[in-house]
C-alpha positions as CSV (number, residue, x, y, z in Angstrom):
1,M,124.9,93.6,92.1
2,R,127.8,91.8,90.6
3,I,128.9,93.1,87.2
4,E,131.0,91.0,84.8
5,V,132.3,92.7,81.6
6,K,133.5,90.5,78.7
7,G,135.0,91.4,75.4
8,R,134.7,89.6,72.1
9,N,137.0,90.7,69.3
10,L,137.6,93.8,71.5
11,A,140.0,94.5,74.4
12,V,138.1,95.7,77.4
13,S,140.0,98.5,79.1
14,E,139.6,99.7,82.7
15,D,137.9,102.9,81.4
16,L,135.2,100.8,79.7
17,R,134.7,98.8,82.9
18,E,134.3,102.0,84.9
19,H,131.9,103.4,82.3
20,V,129.8,100.2,82.4
21,A,129.7,100.3,86.2
22,K,128.6,104.0,86.1
23,R,125.9,103.5,83.5
24,F,124.4,100.5,85.2
25,R,124.4,102.1,88.7
26,K,120.7,103.1,88.2
27,V,119.8,99.5,87.5
28,S,121.8,98.3,90.5
29,R,119.8,100.5,92.9
30,Q,116.6,98.9,91.7
31,V,117.5,95.3,92.0
32,S,118.7,92.9,94.7
33,E,122.3,92.6,95.8
34,L,122.2,89.0,94.6
35,A,121.5,90.0,91.0
36,E,124.2,89.3,88.4
37,L,124.8,91.4,85.3
38,E,126.8,90.2,82.4
39,V,127.9,92.8,79.8
40,E,129.4,91.5,76.6
41,L,131.1,94.0,74.3
42,S,132.0,93.0,70.8
43,K,133.1,94.4,67.5
44,E,131.6,93.1,64.2
45,R,134.4,92.3,61.7
46,N,132.2,92.8,58.7
47,P,133.1,96.2,57.1
48,A,129.6,96.4,55.5
49,I,128.0,96.8,59.0
50,A,128.0,100.4,60.0
51,D,127.0,99.8,63.6
52,C,129.9,97.5,64.3
53,H,130.2,98.0,68.1
54,V,127.7,95.8,70.0
55,A,126.8,95.8,73.7
56,E,124.8,93.0,75.1
57,A,123.6,92.9,78.7
58,T,122.0,90.0,80.6
59,L,120.6,90.6,84.0
60,H,119.9,87.5,86.1
61,L,117.3,88.1,88.8
62,K,115.4,85.8,91.1
63,G,113.1,83.9,88.7
64,V,113.6,86.1,85.6
65,T,116.4,87.0,83.1
66,L,116.3,90.3,81.4
67,R,118.3,90.9,78.2
68,A,119.2,94.0,76.1
69,R,121.3,94.3,72.9
70,D,122.3,97.5,71.1
71,A,124.7,98.4,68.3
72,S,126.2,101.7,67.2
73,P,129.3,103.1,65.6
74,D,130.7,103.9,69.0
75,I,131.1,101.4,71.9
76,V,130.4,104.0,74.6
77,H,127.1,104.9,72.9
78,S,126.2,101.2,72.6
79,I,126.7,100.8,76.3
80,N,124.6,103.8,77.1
81,L,121.7,102.6,74.8
82,C,121.9,99.1,76.4
83,A,121.8,100.5,80.0
84,D,118.8,102.7,79.2
85,E,116.9,99.7,77.6
86,L,117.7,97.4,80.6
87,S,116.7,100.2,83.0
88,R,113.2,100.4,81.3
89,Q,112.8,96.6,81.5
90,V,113.7,96.5,85.2
91,K,111.3,99.3,86.0
92,R,108.5,97.5,84.1
93,H,109.3,94.2,85.8
94,R,109.2,95.9,89.3
95,D,105.9,97.6,88.5
96,K,104.4,94.3,87.4
97,R,105.5,92.5,90.5
98,R,104.2,95.4,92.7
99,K,100.8,95.3,91.0
100,R,100.5,91.6,91.5
101,R,101.4,91.8,95.2
102,E,98.9,94.6,95.7
103,A,96.2,92.7,93.9
104,R,96.9,89.6,96.0
105,T,96.7,91.5,99.3
106,A,93.5,93.4,98.2
107,S,91.8,90.1,97.4
108,A,92.7,88.7,100.7
109,Q,91.4,91.6,102.8
110,P,87.6,91.3,101.8
111,Q,87.6,87.6,102.9
112,E,88.8,88.6,106.3
113,A,86.3,91.4,106.6
114,S,83.3,89.1,105.7
115,L,83.9,86.7,108.7
116,P,81.6,87.4,111.6
117,A,83.1,88.9,114.7
118,P,83.1,86.6,117.8
119,A,80.4,87.4,120.3
120,A,81.7,88.9,123.6
121,P,81.0,86.9,126.7
122,A,78.5,88.3,129.2
123,P,80.1,90.0,132.2
124,V,80.0,88.1,135.4
125,D,79.3,90.0,138.7
126,M,81.9,88.9,141.3
127,S,80.6,91.2,144.1
128,A,78.5,88.4,145.7
129,P,80.6,85.2,145.7
130,N,78.2,83.2,148.0
131,E,75.3,83.4,145.5
132,P,75.2,80.6,142.9
133,L,76.0,81.5,139.4
134,P,73.3,81.2,136.8
135,G,73.3,77.8,135.3
136,D,75.3,76.3,138.3
137,I,74.0,72.8,139.1
138,S,75.9,72.2,142.3
139,A,73.8,74.8,144.3
140,A,70.6,72.9,143.8
């Protein structure tokens, strides 16, 4: 999984990048290698907002995009909350896909079982090759 960390009104240090990679490791084990994760870290400039550090994560998967956004007074705590929320979404998405796949294969199996089995051909005795076979017109 490719991880891209962006900062808005906030300098993104190497320690923050490592923390993001560590926290989203659980998510990366559950998704494809082709998945892309964009984490945007920002700081609200309004002093009236107590939860000024915001972490937003967008996970682009094949056919679906999952998003999580969390805010808290500490940027590390925001990243942790965001990672936990995205992990729950990925797990729910995987379970939903697995149930659909199992339901599709279960509905296909009874159709195959209802078809009649082909009749086995009668065995032919090859011990007497000079005798005409039953239903052979050339011997008449």
